[in-house]
Steps between C-alpha positions, in 0.01 A plus 500: 500500500396286797427137426255320707559147568176291526484227752371186330147393618527179698251243370359212713431168344221334677353152499214456247195323630278359229183441704233513248586148359594148618834325518718467186442209272783300362527689173478840673786407739713376213438835320590682811847318523551554136450883551767516753772320309747760368538529129801311356522268803633140489217311682438133607132403570459210745293191442125552555324826527803719419513365150182682420693822527641450163149547341471846651836659405438793267648495148828685475584470861828342428450252769684171430364183661721229609404146573712266731464212254704689243336782306544871462240711326189322596167635390147459634330166549430306181143419390336309229714467195789680671552203728836312455538219750876537468496880595392528878602687807629345817152403608452315166239758396519559113633841418593710198830646408582867423742605205862442623403229744774264590558153661764360705606224748329465831832573668550818311153615603578441857836684471295811381270462808792453753719762336287797582392548128123517568354836608169356624356165575129442584424199727200358679522436884360323788630752741689831499632645835514874588874489425453371158592127578334271237340146544374367169611146447353279777236524763672247714186276497592127501297440182612816321721456187811747520556691191797742540600504128714813453323714762799520733727610211247767374439630861854555571618592146253751378534864572131533606251233610126556446262259656152427386260316734164536659532686831317221696469123479159334434482464872566875561844465620732803394786413266681835591642398835731613782710191451491228224391164647564303178840403374676799368591570138689821560578758764412860481460474121143614430458887421128493388198300569197505266178350640129487426434751784808726495837584371795522739855622501751343738811679613719582788221673680256210459175469301341784314155479346510655148135415398201314618213333320162468647611569849655805691848506656359499850294202453778327323741568781252344741508170314888476505749427761742689317534881569419687181513866435354701224706720263546859627466405864726722735776313643 
């Protein structure tokens, strides 16, 4: 009996353009990042907007949240009667603890970060370059207060670095740039960038647009100095 071998059908994944809506809001952006964190991951959420991701992780995901001030097993933000002033994340925001949560010395926390034990960290940024360079601790302005914290340790120690930011400044200047002009946090460390107008993956072949919100890929590309290509584009 002759056996026919079927050739697998090649599927092409293409960039999704969400045109019938506006840019993503802060909570929508946090939910998008939470969706893309692999179940069972050990994750650090940076100070500021990244901490809101904790509120959107689905129950039963197995994601374990780490804080650089010495906690493993952090839950969502604390509200009302759940607020304990002695239980905060690295940004001093009151948080909850999940069953099995543990506490440890600051030095042990940084050893986890530097030792490659975190699967993902989510950070804010002033700029990300097309090579994945990250600038997120200082704008270089004379009156700016530098706040590096553990960002350099996270950027170099985590297996994947996700960035959450607006794509443009209030003045309309892109934050996704050919070269970072602000002091660097880490080199070629960012793998994904989540913004209000689009989601980008950064790899050896440059910047790929995964999704857009309230704007098409062509219009988005025209506003950036970085060369961006949609998914499924022929090489």
